Structure formats: C-alpha cells, structure tokens
C-alpha positions, 0 to 999 in steps of 0.5 A: 500500500502507498499512501500520499499525505495530503495537507494545507491549511483551511481554505488552502483547496484541499478538496480541490485536490483531492477532487482532481485525484479522486478523478483518476480513481484514486481512494481519497480517506479523508479525515474530515468524513471521518471525524463527522462519523465518530461523533454521529447521532449514537456514539458515544463521543456525541455524550463525553461531548454533550455532557463536556461541552452542554446539549445545546451542541446537539441540534432537535436533530439529534447532531453536533452543531459544528460550528458551535462547536468550533467557536468554542474550541478555538476560543479556548487553548483548554477547550481543543486539546479535551475535545483531540484527546477524545475523538483523534484515537477515534478519528485515527482508527477510522482513517486506519479500517479506509486506508485498508479499504483501498483498491486503487493504485495509489491512497491519497489520506486528507487530512488539515491535522495530518503534521498536527498529529500521528497520522502523517504515520500512514502516510509514505508522502506529504503532500502540501496545498500552499497557498498565502494566507491573505486568500485562506482568509479571504477563501474561508470567510467567503466558503464558510461566512465565519468571521475573520478574526474566527478564521484567523484563531483556526487559522492561527491553531494549525501549523504555521505555514513555514513550518507546513512547507518543510515538511513536504515531499511534494509542494501543489501552489494554489495561487492560479488557476482552477486549470493550472491547480489541475495540472499540477494534481496530473503531473504528481500522478502520474510520478505517485503511480511510478512511487507506488509500483516501485512500492510494490514490486520493492523498491524504496519510494 
C-alpha cells in the first residue's frame, strides 16, 4: 500500500486537489469525513461532548452543532486539547479502516491536521497545498461565512505555513487558476503511480 498524505491550512484548496485525484480513480480517505462519523448520533463521543460542553451542542435532530463546537474550542486552547484527546484516537481508527480497504494503485489521505497528529505516520509521502495567508482568509470567509477573527484563530491553531512547507515531500501552489491546480495534480498522479509501482516491486520509495 502506498499512501500520500495531503494537507494544507484551512481554505488552501485540499478538496479541489483531492477531487482531481479522485477523477483519476484514486481512493480518497478524508479525515474530516472520519471526524464526522465518530460523532454521529448514537456514538459514545457525541454523548461525551454534550456532557462536557452542554446540551446546546446537540441540535433538535440529534446531531452535533459543529459550528457552535468550533466556536467554543477555537476560543480556548484547553478545550481544544480536551476535544482532540477524545476524538483523535477514534478518527485514527476510521482512517486506518479506510486505508486498509482501498484498492486503487495508491491512496490519498486528506487531513488538515496530518502533521499536527500521528496521522503522518500512516503515509509514504506528504503533499502540501500551499496558499498565502491572506488568500486563505478571503476564501474561508466567503465559503463558511465566518468572521475574520474566527478564521484567523483557526489558522493560528494550525501549523505555521513555513513549518508545513518544510515538512512537504511535494508542494502544490494554489494561488492561480483551477486549471493550473489540476495540471499540478495530473503531474503528481503520474509520479505517484510510478512510486507506488516501485514500492510494490520492492524498490525504495
């Protein structure tokens, strides 16, 4: 199994990149999807969150109010660490299950916290989608209708841009057009096919 870890700050364009890989028939394992699964109604983690933060975190339909939870944890480092300690092991189990079930030539693990957690230990290479901070702000505010201060708090809670770039084996710059982004993905796809084949044949990746 050959796994690419895809990461980047909020608003960097990870979804556009993973969508392009998926168009090539590559299995995408998304940590954000895993994070939603572990707090579905009936899951123990949802009960723990309601007990800790209050019943108002549960909507009338019984699901987690993720926006309200986000506002609570990103205003308090202590609360964020409590939530991470609860959820990260559960998310890791979901991710590992998805990777094990993949049947494509290689697999892409998409995670905004790939480098901040042990998730990077699951991958063979790290691909960082890079974008200037001001562009992150504009994109995220437009997409999520969040305030600038809230988006800046989220960015501050993530790994610094320069540090993230220094950890990358491969780098995609997403400050241009969608076509330019997809061309970068297409080139990496060919490279990853070759690397995956080499690993399967026993050669070093």
